[in-house]
C-alpha positions as a Markdown table, in Angstrom:
| # | Residue | x | y | z |
|---|---|---|---|---|
| 1 | Unk | 140.6 | -17.1 | 108.0 |
| 2 | Unk | 137.0 | -17.6 | 106.9 |
| 3 | Unk | 137.6 | -15.6 | 103.7 |
| 4 | Unk | 140.7 | -17.5 | 102.8 |
| 5 | Unk | 138.9 | -20.8 | 103.3 |
| 6 | Unk | 136.1 | -19.6 | 101.1 |
| 7 | Unk | 138.6 | -18.5 | 98.4 |
| 8 | Unk | 140.3 | -21.9 | 98.6 |
| 9 | Unk | 137.0 | -23.7 | 98.2 |
| 10 | Unk | 136.0 | -21.5 | 95.3 |
| 11 | Unk | 139.3 | -21.8 | 93.5 |
| 12 | Unk | 139.3 | -25.5 | 94.2 |
| 13 | Unk | 135.9 | -25.8 | 92.5 |
| 14 | Unk | 137.0 | -23.7 | 89.6 |
| 15 | Unk | 140.1 | -25.9 | 89.1 |
| 16 | Unk | 138.0 | -29.0 | 89.3 |
| 17 | Unk | 135.6 | -27.6 | 86.7 |
| 18 | Unk | 138.4 | -26.7 | 84.4 |
| 19 | Unk | 139.9 | -30.1 | 84.7 |
| 20 | Unk | 136.5 | -31.7 | 84.0 |
| 21 | Unk | 136.0 | -29.8 | 80.7 |
| 22 | Unk | 139.7 | -30.6 | 79.9 |
| 23 | Unk | 140.6 | -26.9 | 79.7 |
| 24 | Unk | 143.2 | -27.2 | 82.4 |
| 25 | Unk | 145.9 | -29.8 | 82.3 |
| 26 | Unk | 147.5 | -31.5 | 85.3 |
| 27 | Unk | 150.8 | -29.7 | 84.6 |
| 28 | Unk | 149.0 | -26.4 | 84.8 |
| 29 | Unk | 147.4 | -27.4 | 88.0 |
| 30 | Unk | 150.7 | -28.4 | 89.6 |
| 31 | Unk | 152.4 | -25.2 | 88.4 |
| 32 | Unk | 149.6 | -23.0 | 89.8 |
| 33 | Unk | 149.6 | -24.9 | 93.1 |
| 34 | Unk | 153.4 | -24.6 | 93.4 |
| 35 | Unk | 153.2 | -20.9 | 92.6 |
| 36 | Unk | 150.6 | -20.3 | 95.3 |
| 37 | Unk | 152.5 | -22.3 | 97.9 |
| 38 | Unk | 155.7 | -20.4 | 97.2 |
| 39 | Unk | 153.8 | -17.1 | 97.1 |
| 40 | Unk | 152.5 | -17.7 | 100.6 |
| 41 | Unk | 156.1 | -17.8 | 101.9 |
| 42 | Unk | 157.2 | -14.5 | 100.4 |
| 43 | Unk | 156.9 | -10.9 | 101.5 |
| 44 | Unk | 154.1 | -10.6 | 98.9 |
| 45 | Unk | 151.8 | -12.8 | 100.9 |
| 46 | Unk | 150.4 | -9.9 | 103.0 |
| 47 | Unk | 149.7 | -7.9 | 99.8 |
| 48 | Unk | 147.9 | -10.8 | 98.3 |
| 49 | Unk | 145.9 | -11.3 | 101.5 |
| 50 | Unk | 145.0 | -7.6 | 101.6 |
| 51 | Unk | 143.9 | -7.8 | 98.0 |
| 52 | Unk | 141.7 | -10.8 | 98.7 |
| 53 | Unk | 140.3 | -9.1 | 101.8 |
| 54 | Unk | 139.5 | -6.0 | 99.8 |
| 55 | Unk | 137.7 | -8.0 | 97.0 |
| 56 | Unk | 135.7 | -10.0 | 99.6 |
| 57 | Unk | 134.8 | -6.8 | 101.4 |
| 58 | Unk | 133.6 | -5.3 | 98.2 |
| 59 | Unk | 131.6 | -8.3 | 97.2 |
| 60 | Unk | 130.1 | -8.5 | 100.7 |
| 61 | Unk | 128.7 | -5.0 | 100.3 |
| 62 | Unk | 126.9 | -5.7 | 97.0 |
| 63 | Unk | 123.2 | -5.9 | 97.3 |
| 64 | Unk | 121.0 | -7.4 | 94.7 |
């Protein structure tokens, strides 16, 4: 849950930034949001969650 909330905040900030620099239009934002909402209700949702968990685990092990 914590990773998914972090991903939501990070993606939300990225979308806000892209809207600010006018690279992303509102129609694109609505399309991406609708896709994400519909994806979360499919059988692909566990695969997407596993992918996010794997990426976050990898990034968590990086040491600078």
